N, C-alpha and C positions, 0 to 999 in steps of 0.2 A: 612559745607557750608549751609545746610538746616536750621540748628539751628540759625545761624547768620541772615539768611534771615527772619525767623519767628520773631526774636527779633526786627529787623529793621522795619518789617511791623507793629508789634504791637505798637512800639514806635511812628512811623509816624501816625498810625490811632488814637492813644490816643491824640497826639498833635493836629491833625486835628479836632477831635471832641471837644476837649477842647477849641480851638480857635473859632469854630462855636458856641459853647455854650456861650462863652463870648460875641461874636458879636451879636447874636440874642436874647438870653434869658435874659441876664443881663439888657439891656435897657428896655425890656418889664416888668420885675419885678420891676424896679425902677418906671416906669410909673404907674404900678398897685398900688405900695405903695403910690405914690402921690395921686392917685384917692381915695384910701381908707382913707387917711388922710383928704382929703377935705370932703368926705362923713361924717366922724366922726365929723368934725367941724360943718358941716351943721346940723347934728342931735343934737349936743349939743346946737347950736344956737336956734333951734326950741324947745328945751326942751322935746324931744321925746325919750330920751334914756330909761327912765323907762318904757314907754309904749311898745317900740319895743322889750324889753326883754321878754315880755309875748306873742308875736305873731310872726308868720312866716315872714321871709323877703320876700318882693315882688320883689326884684331885682333878675333876672334870672342869676344864676352863671353857668358857663360851665367848667367842669373839663378838663384841658388841657392834662392830661395823663402823665404817667411816662416818656415816650419817646417823649414828645412834642418838645424838642430841636432838636432831630434827625429828626422828621417829618418836622420841619421848614427848615432844611438843604436840604431836597429832595422835597420840596413842589412846585417846579417850574412847571408852566403850570396848576395850579389848581388841581393837582393830589390828594392832601390830601383832598381838599374840595369835590371832586367827590367821593373819597373813603368814606368819612364821610357820604355823602348823601346815598350811598349804604348801609352802616351799619345801618343808621336810618331806611331805607326802609325795612331792614331785621329784625327790632325791636331787635337789639342787643345792649348791654350796653358798648361795647368797644369804645375806641377813635381811630380815624384814625391814629393819631401820634403813638400810641402804636402798632397798627397793622403794620404800615410801619417800625417802629423800629425793631419789632420782625422779619419781613421779611428780612430786611437788615442783622441783626445779624445771622439769619439762613443761609443766603447766604454766609456770610463770614466764619462762622463756618464750614459749609459743604465743602466750597471750600478748606479750610485748611486741613480738615480731608481727603477728597478725594485725596489730594496731595500725601499722602502716598501710594495710590493704583493705581491712574491713572496718568501717567506722562504727557499726553497731556493736555495743558491748556484749549483748546476749549471744550474738553469733560467734564472737571471739571466745566466749566462755565455752560454748558447745563444742566448737572445733578443737579448742585446746584440751578440753576434758577427754574427748574421744581419742586424740592422739597420745595424750599423757598416760592413758590407761593401757597402752600396748604392752608394757612389761608385765602387768598383772594378767593380761589376757594370755600371754605366752606361758606364764606359770600355770594358769588354770588348764591350758591345753596339755601341757606336759604331765600335769597331775592326773588328768582324766585318762591319758594314754597309759600311764604306769599302773593306775588302778585297774584298768581294763585288762592289761596283760597279766596282772596278779590274779585277777578273778578267773581268767581262762586257765591258769596253772593250778588253781586250787583243787579241782577234782583229782588230778593225778597225784598231787601231794597228799591228799587224804588217803588215797589208795596205798601210797608208799608208806604212810604212817600205819595203816591197818595191817599191812604185811609185816611190818616190824613188830607190831603188837602180837600178831599170831605166832611169830617166831619166838616169843617168850621174853621180849625186851620190855623195859618199863617206859613210862611216858617220856622221860628225859632222853632216853636212847632213841625213841621214835622221832622226837623233835630234832635231835642231832642228825638223824638220817636224812630228814628233809633239808637241813642246813648244808649237808655235804653233797647230796645227790640231785638236788633240784637246780634249776637255772634262775638267773636273776629276772625279776626282783624278788621272787620267792626265797631264793637262797640268801640274798642279802638281808632280808627282814628276819628270817629265822636264825641267822648268825647273830643278829643283835639280841635275840631272845637268849641264845646260849651264852653270849658275853655277859648279859645282865645276871644270869643265874650263876655264872662262874665268879662274879664279883660280889655275890652274897644276896642277890635279890631272890625272893620266893617265886615259885612257879606261877602262882596266881597273879602276882604283880607284873611279872614279865609278860604273861599272856594278855593282861589288860593293857599294857603299854603297846603290844602288838596291835590290839584292836583300835587303839587311839591313832597309831601311825597309818593303819590301813582300814578306814571306816567302811567296811563291806559287811552286809547283813549275813552272807553265807559264812564269812570268817568268824563272825560273832557267834553263830550257831556252833561252829567247830570249837571255839574257845570255851563256850558254855558246856559242851559235851565233855571236854577234857577236865574242866574243873569239877563237874559233877562226878565223873569217874574217879577222880582223885579223892574227893570227899566221902563218897558213898561206897566205893569199891565195886560198883556195878560193872558189868561187861558192856562197854560202849562200842564195841567193834561193829555190831550189827547196826546200831544207830548211825555210826559214821559211814558205813557202807550205803545206807539209805540216803544219807545227806549227799554223798558223792554222786549217787545216781540222780538225785533231785537237781543238783547244781548242773550236771551235764544236760539234763532235759531242758532246764530253763535256758541255758546258754544256746542250746540247739534251737529252741523255739524263738529266741531273740534273733538269731541269725536268719531264720526263715522269715520272720516278720520284716527284717531289714531288706531282704531280697524281694518280698512281696510289695513293699512300699518304696522301692528304689525310684520308680518313675514319679511318684508323687513328691518325694523329697527333691528330685532333680527339678521338677516344675516349681516347687516352692523356692529353691535357690535361684532359679531363673527369674521368678517374679520379684524376689527381694533385690536382685542385682540390677534389674532393668532401669530403675530410676537413677541409680548411681552412674551407670554406664551412659545413659542418655544425657545426664547432666554434664559429664565430662566431654562428650562429643559436642554438645552445644557450646561449652566453654571454649573449645578450640575453633569451631566452625562459625558460630554466631556469638561472640563474647558480649555483644550489646544486650542479648536476652538475659544473660546471667548477671550483667551489671545492674539491671533493674532490681534483681533480688538481693543484691548486696548493698548498693548505695542508696536505694530509695527506702524510706522508712516503712511505707506500707508493704512494699515488696519484701522487705526483710521480715516483717511479721508473718507473711505467708510462707516465707522460706523456713522460719523457725517452726511453724506449725507442720510443714512438710517433713522436716527432719524428725521431729518428735513422732509423727505418725509413722514414718518409715521404721524407726527403731521399735515402736510398739508392734507394728505389723510383723517385723522380723522375729520378735520374741514370741508372739502368738503362733505364727506359722511353725517356728522351730518346736514349740511345745506340742502342737498338734501332730507334726510329722515325726516325732521321736517318742513314741509310747514306751513306757517302762514295763518290764515283765516282773 
């Protein structure tokens, strides 16, 4: 019975994905082919084929990824666009469609594998979802680490920009100084600003794109100050110096707060990890205790309630032990 169910499930999934690929991907490929044909005709008409063979293409191409067709099937509500933005903020080379496709395939594979060990479907869904979201969890961790490093570099970069402005340079020269004298990720992001401006983008648009890539409130204050200085011609050096001092004081207060609450955060992590460790110990030492929670219907209901309570408790304790300044 289980074998026929798996065969039917795989056949239905294959037919569903094939239909989705035909509906979404095939028209886009046809449109892309038409566009490429028109570009080739335009280049041939201008007689630039020989010249373009010796220099880089200025058209920006975006790799859609291996699982782009699967990402388009689940891209409702802008989830794929939001995930791609987070991947870019983490400075990772993955495509959101590939990450979404791997997540879905992990969920389906784990759900089928756990079916041989866990009879209750709700438990299989919970465990499969938790394990399938590991790639997205890694992306969020790397994004948070990169944003934190950028934030700690921001006061020194503002001071560097102010010294450049005091020396008589314009805004573009000050930004170029940050792009050449800073360390990554600050250097990397301001290099993108200079590249956009060298390709014809305006200063305001390049700075707004920087704010989109690095969504930090202090950086947005810095960008707003530069745009106002450019539009009004006012002297923003004093304002930026105050902003640099304010960012340093806020970061210092945040570090002091982390040091003062280190014991509480350690206790919170210990409390959140104790049920998981205790459950694993029981699984190895007394597996019959865990078997009741997995194979018995009533025990499974209590197990689901315990997992949901554990997740909710972790989120609440994490929110309480990590205040924002």
